N, C-alpha and C positions, 0 to 999 in steps of 0.2 A: 374762600373755600377751604383752606387748610385748617380752620378753627373747627370744622366738622368733626376732626379726629378727637377732639377732647369733649364733645357734648355727650357721648354715651357714659362718660365718667362723671361729668359735672351734673348732669340732669338728676341721676339717682342720689348723688351726694347731697344736692340741694333739697331733693324731695324728702330724704330721710331726716334732715335737719328741720325742715317745716313741719313734718308730722310729729317730731318729738315735742313740739309745743302743745299738742292736743291729744295726748295718749288716752285720755279718758272719754273723749267725744267720739265714739265710734261711728255715729251717724255722719259725721264730717270726715273722719279719717278713711273710712271704707271707700267712699266714692272718690276722694281725692287720691287715694293710693292707685285706683284704677285709671284715673285720668293722667296721673304722672306716668304710669307704666305705659299707656298708649302713646303718649308723647315721645317716650324713650324708644319704643318699638318702632314708630314711624321714623325717627331720627336715625336709628340703626339700619332700617331698611333703605333709606335714602343714601346713607354712607356706603352700604354694600353696593347699590346700584352705581353710585358714582366711581367706586374703586374698579368694579368690573368694566365700566364703559370708558373711563378716562385714565386709569392707572392709580398707583398708590398715593395716598394722601399722607404727606409728612408734615407734622407740626413741630416746629423748632420754638419752644417756649421762650419768652423774654427776648426774642430777636437774636439769641445766641445760635450761630451756625453749628450744625452737627460737625464734629462729635463733642463739642465744648459745652453745650447746654443740654437741658432735658428734652429728649425727642420722643414724640409719639409717632408710631409707625402703623398707619392703617393699610395694610396690604391685603391681599385677597383672603389669605387664611384667617388673619386676625378678625377682619370684618364679618366674614362668614360665621365665625364662632361667636362674636358679639351679638350678631342678629339671632342666632339660634338661642343664646342665653336669654335674650329678651323675650322670645317666644315662650320658653319654658317659665320665666318669671311672670309673664302675663297670665299663663295658665294657673300658676300657684296663687297669684293675686285673686283671681276669680274663686278659686277652691278655699282659700284660707277662711272666710267668715263661716263656712259650713263645717269646718274641721276643727277650728279653735274655739275654745270657750271665750266669752266676753272678757274674763279675767286675764287670760293669756295674751289676747290681743291689746289689752290695755297696758301690759308691761312691755311696751315700745317694740311690739313685733314688727310693725310695718317700718319703723326707722331702721332697725337692724337688718330687715329684709333688703331695704334699698342700699344700706352700706355694703351688704354682701354682694350685690349686683355691681356696686361701684369697684370693689375690689377685684372681682372676677373680670370685668371689663378692662380694667386698668392692667391687669396682668397679661391680657391678650394683646393690648395695644402699645405697651411700653416698648421703647427702643433701646433700653439699657438694663443691665443685670441688677443694678442697685435698686433701681425703681421697680423692677419685677419683685425683688425682695420686700420693698415697701408695700406694694399692692398685695403680695402674699399676706402680710401681716394685717392689712385692712380687712381682707376677707376672713382671715382666721379669728381676728377679734370679734367680728360680727357673728361668726359661726360659734364661737364660745358662748355668746350670749343666747343664741338661738338653741343650742342643744341642751341647756339647762332650763329653758323656758317651761314653766309649770312646776319645777322643783321636785319631780318624782325621785324617790331614792335610787331607782335603776338608772335614771338619767344622770344623777350626780355621780354615781359610781363610774359610769362609762365616760363621762366628761373628764374626769381626772385623768384617765388613760389617754383620752384624746388630746387634752391640753399638753401634757407632758411629752408625748411623742412629737407633737408638732412644735413645741418650743425647742426641743433638741434638734430637730431637723432645721429649724430657722437658725439656730446658732450655727450649725454647719454650713448653711446657705451663706450667711454674712461672712463667715470665715473664708469660704471658697471665693467670693466676691473680692476680699481683700487680697488674697493671693493672685488673683487675675490682674487687679490693679498694680500690685507690685511688680509683676512680671511684664506686663504690657503698657502699663501707664494710662489705661482707659478702661471704663466699664460700658462704653457704647457698644452695643452688640455687633453692629456692622464693622466698626473699627477693630474690635477684638478679632473678628473673622479675617480681616484684612492683614492684621499683624501677626497672627498665630504662627505663621510659618517663617517670620522674619527674625524671630529671636532665638538665641541659642540657649533656651531653658526648657527643652522638650520634656525633661523629667518632671519638672514642676507643673508644666501644663497637662501632662498625662495624669498626675495625681489630682489636679483640679477637676479634670474631666471625670474621673471616677467618683470624687467627692460630690460633684454636681449631679451626676447620675443617681447617686445614693439618695440625695435630698429629694429629687423629683420622684424617684421610685417610691420613696415613702409616702409622699403626698398623692401619688397615682394609685398606691395599694397594689404594687406588683410583688410577685414572689421573690423572697420570703418575707417581705416587709408589710404584709397585708393584715397581719393579726389584729391590728387595732381597729380595723374599719368596720367589719360586718355589724357587730353589736352597737357601736357608736352611731351608725346610720340607721339602725333598725329601732332604736329606742325613743327618738323624739317623735313629736307630732308628725303624721304622714306628709303634711305640706313642707315641713322642714326636711324630712327624709328625702323628699323628692327634690328639693333644691340641692341638698348635699350629694345625693346619688347621681343627679344629672350633671352637676357643675364642678364640684370640687376636685374630684379625682381627674376630671378632664383638664383642669389647669395644669395639674402635674404632668399628664401625658403630652399636653401641648408644649410644655416647657422642654421636655425631652426632644420632641420633633424640632423645635426651633433651635435649640442648641446643638443637636447632633446632625442637623441637616446643613448647618451654616458655619459652625465653628470647628467642631472635632470631626472633620470629614476626611482626614489625611490618612488614617489607618483603619479604613472600613473593614477590612478582613479580620481585624481584632475585635474592635468595639461592637460593630454591627453582628458579628457572629455570636457574641455573648448575648446580645439582645434576643436572638432567635431562640436560644436555650432558655432564657428567662421568660420569654413569651409562652413557650411551650409548657413550662412548669406552672406558670400562672393559670394557663387554661386547665391543666390537670387538677391542681389543687383548689381552684375556685369552684370548679364543678363538683368536686368531691363534697365540699362544704354545702353547696346548694342541694344536693340529693340526700344529704344525711340528716337534714333537719326538718321538723314538722311545723316550724314557725314560718308563716307565709312571708313576713317581713324580712326574716333572715334569708330565705330562699332568694328573694329579690336582691338583697344587699350582696350575697355571695356571688350572684351572677354578674356583678360589676367586675370582679377579678378576671374571669376569662375574657371579658369584652376588652379590657385594658390590654390583655395578652394579645388579642388579635390586632389591635392598633399597633402595639409594639413590634409585632411580627412583620408588618409592613415596613417599618423603619429599619428593621434588622436586614430584610432582603434588599431593600433600597433600590428598586428599579421603577421605571415609569408606572407600571401596572400596580405594583405593591404599594407604593406611595399614594396612588389614586385611591387604592382600596382603603388604606388607613384613614384618609380624609373622609371618604364616604362613610366608612363605619363609625368614625368619631361623631359625625352629625346624626347618623342613625341612632346610635347608642344614646346620645343626649336626649333625643326625643322619646325614645322607647322606654329608657329608664325613668324618666320624668312621669310618663303615663302610668308605668307599672308600680311605682311607689304610691301614686295617688289611688290607683285601683286596689293595691293591697290595703291601703287605709280605709277605702270604702268597703271592702269586703270584711275587714275586722269590725268596723262599725256595724255592719248588717248582721254579722253573726255573733257579736258581743265577745269575741276572742280572736287571736290570731293563731291559735293552736289547731292544726288540721284534725287532730284526733278527737276534738270536741264539737264538731259540727259537720253536717253533710246535707245534701238535698236543697242546697240554696237556689238552684235553678228553678225550682217551683214557685219561689217567691220573687226572684230577680233574674228572669231569663236574659234580658239584655245585657246585664252586668256579666253574667256567665259567658255569653258569647263574645263579649268584649275581651275577657280573660283568654278565651280560646284563641281568638284572632292574635292577640298579644304574644302568645306562645309561638305562633308561626312566624310573626314578624321578627321577634327576638332571636329564634333559632336560625333564621335565613332560609326559609321555604320560599321558593319561587312564587310570584314575581316581586316579593316584597323587598324593602330597602336592605335588610340583613343579607339577603341573598346577593344582591348587587355588590356590596362591599366585600363579602367573603369570596365571591367569584373572582373579583379583581386581585385580592389577597392571594388566593391559591393559585391563580395564573401566574402571578409574579413569582411566588415560591417554586412553582414547577419549572419556570423558565431559568431559575437559579439553581435547579436540581436539589432543592431542600425538601426531599420527599418526606423525612420524619415529621416535620411540623406541618405538612399537608395531611398527613394521616392523624396527627394529634387534633388538628383543626376540624376535621370531619367528624371524628368521634365525639369530641367535646360539643359540637353542634347538635348531635342526636341527644346527648345527655342534657343540654340546655332545654331543648324541647321537652324531654322527659320531666325535668324539674317543674316547669310551668303546668304541664298536663297533670302532674301530681296534685297541684292545687285544684285543677278543674275536676279531676275524677273523684278525689277524696272530699272536696268541699262542696261541689255543686251537683255532681252526679248522685244517684242513689234515691232511696225512698224519701218521701216528703216528711220532714222532722216537724211534728205538730207542736213542739215546745218552742220553736222559733217565733218570736213575735216580730212581724214585719215593721220596718221603719221607713220613713221617707228618705230617699237619696236625692231629693231635689237639690240642684245646684252643684252636686258633686260629679255628675256624670258628664256635663258639657265640657268642662276643661279636659278630661280624659279623652273624650271623642275628638276634640280639636287636635291634641298631640298625635293620637293615633292616625288621624286623617292625614296629617302632614308626613308622618312616617310612611304611610301607604303611598302618598304622592311621590316621594323621592325614590320610591322603588318602582312603581308602575310608570311614572314619568321620567324614568332613568334616561331616556333619549334626549330629553330636555335638559336634565340636571347634569349628566356626565361631562359635557364639554366644559362646564365651569370648574368641576372638580379636577379634570385633566389639566386645565390651565394653572390650577394651584400647584398641582404636582410638578408640573414643568418648571415653575418657578422654584420650587423647593429643592430640586436636584440640580439647579444652577444657582449656587450661592451669590454669584455676581450680580444677579437680578436684584436681590435684596440690598447688597453692598452699594451698588451703583444708585439706586433710588434714594438711599439715605445719605450717602457721602457725595452726592452731585456736586459739581463745582458751582 
C-alpha cells in the first residue's frame, strides 16, 4: 500500500522516457500520452481516496526508517494537489494536438510534459527539503525546454530571464538547505519541525526561514518578486502557458504553506504578519498589471499574482477558517487558471491576435466561447456560488476574526478589479458589431478540455457542502504540526 505514494512520480517519469523514443511518430505518441495520463489520473485519484479514508501514506524508500532515508509523504494536502495537477495535465494533453504544430510536438513536447508532471508531483509528495530542491530542478529543467519550444525570438528573450531568475533562486535554495542541515543535522521536514525549538541557534534559523521564504516567493511570483513571471508565462504556446500558470507558481506557494505551517510556526506574530502585507501588495500590483494591458494572455498571467496573494493571506492570518480558505482557493485557482490560459489561446487563435485593440464582435462567430469567457470571469472573481466565492468567503471570514480589516478591504476591491479585467476581454473582444474581416476557424477539440476544467471549478463551488469537510480536515492537520510529525516519525 505504501508504494502508492511513489506511483504519481514514477508513472509520468517512465511515460516521458518511453515517448522520447518515438518523437516523430505522432500517430503513436498522441494516443499513448492520453493513455499514460489517464492511468496516472486514476492512480492519483485512488491515492487521494486512500489517504482521506485511511490516513497518510508514508513511503520509506530502501527500507530506511525516517528520518534516515528518503521519505515520501502522501498526506491530505499533497494528494489533493497531485490529483488536481493530473486533472489539469489531462486537459492539456487533450488540448495539445489542436494547439501545437506537428513540428513542435515532435521536439519531445510530450516527454518534457511528463517530466514536468514528475517534478510537480514529486515536490508535493517529498518529505525532505533536499528532495524538494531536487524535484524543483526536475520541473524547472522540463519548463526550460517547454518555454523555448518553437524557438520564436520573443520566447528566447523571455526564457533567458526565466532561466537566470530560477537558477539564482535554486542556488539560494540549496544554500538554505545546507544551513539547515548544519544547524539541525537533518533535512527531513518532520524532524526539522521537531528539532527547530531544541537548538540554541535561533539567529541562524531565522535567517534560513527568511531565505527559504525569498526562494519560494520568487517561484510563487509574490510581490515584489513577480516581475519575471507575466511575460514568461504569456509567450509560450497556450497549452504550455496553461501548465505553467496552473502548476508552477502553485508549487512555490505550496512550499510556503508546508514550511511555515510546520517548521517556522513559533513567531507567528512576526512572520505571518509580514505575509499579510506581502499578500495585500501582491493583490494590488497584480491587478494593476492585469487592467493596464490589452494583451489577453498578459491579463490572465497578471491575474496569477493577486490569486497567490489571496492564498498567502490565509497563511498570514493562520486560523481554521483562513487556512481552509487558502486550500480551497488554491485548488480553485489551479483549475480556473488552467482553463483561462487555454481559453486565451483559443480566442487568440480565433481572432488571429492577442491584442484586444485589433478585434471585436467575436461573439457573432463564437457565441459559446464568449459565454465560457463570461462565466470564467465570474468564477475567477469569486461571484456566488462559484468556487472563488467559497475560498474568498473563508479567507475574509478568517481575516475579520483576526481583525485584519485592511486586507479584507484590499481583497474585496481587488476582486472587483479581477472581474473587470476579464470583462474587459469580453466587452472589447466579443461584444460589438460583427467584424466582416474575421474569417471563422474551427475550434474543434479546443473547447472540450476548457469545459472540463470549468465544470470541475463550478462543482467545487456549487458542491461546497460536499467538498468543504475534506478541505476543513486538511486545514485542521495544517494548524496542528504534530499530526504531520507523528505520521512521519512514528515508532
